[in-house]
C-alpha angles and dihedrals in degrees: 000000000000092000090052092048093050092048096051092045090051093049092049095046090051090047089052091054089051090055094048092050092047091053092049091049093045093238095147119128115182128204135163133240120188097355144355090273095048098085131186128179137199086250094057087059096040094050092047091049090050094052093043090053091052092050091048090056097041101037108014097173094054124107123235130214113184141156102243141047098032095299094113099110137052120180091194123043097176118126122018117340127183113206114200136191104179095192116009108193098031093171089054089048092052100040103028106023089224143055094068132116143203109225135191128173128188117211130185117202092338096314124109113239101166136019130189124188118177118190094201104197094042089046087226113149119187119184142152144091145222095289099043106031128239124289141188101212099314097333114104110226126224119233111268121244117271095245126174127232092266091061103049153029124280123210113218139184110245097223093047090050093047092050092040093231111196089355090293092163089066089052092052092050089064094052124087088238145338130238129191110192099160093228125093092199092056092048095048090047087054090053092051090053095046096252094118132038091203150349130217122188147130105264143173119219094263089055095060108019099089098038090041091061089053098047093046090050086055093055098260128130135236135181141128112306089258091056096255119131122270113243109198089239117088141018107274141176100267132207128188126167148136111287092259096046090044092060092044091053095046090052087065103032098046089058093055120066120216 
């Protein structure tokens, strides 16, 4: 386990340096996928290829689920699976130059055993899992308080809020405040460190896999917004929260069909 942890941390740190250098040298080439706001860059693909190559050498029998380059679906998640988001928050990366993350999760037979979320520009690296604890760099983190909506900030997806999916606006009215960062990795890092009581968004498996391992290891809950289990297959309306806030949110969202 420790060898695996050290390897993944090394790959991701090296990938982060690649991104920083590319930004400084103006090597960014931007394209779109499904719409003008669904951005992809040459660096998304390059970073994913770099991490995939490292996995292929270190763990050649493992499966890989990743956002780019036609690796975005696995019919079978048995055995060891690496789930990769090379740049989570690509729009932030392109337009802000910050508030983006590199993320890798390691799953065994459909269960998350390790998660790694690297906020590159803040140089904030969260990693861990249920058997080892959760760390920021080498500092082991304490479990956050089980606060309710009324006592904390809630991260929310902009489009879901605007369209009031599952009466999400009523949920946000109960929170102390709402934040929209545009990056699942940033939001789930905030949950791990007690800066958010919950996060609601529309996410693919690579968006939540790594951070999901960390929040669950810290005693928090995640599921689809209707309370049904996530399945590592499709993009879904995602809910993560402290146990208290989770139940408060489900009380509202389960009563409102999509």
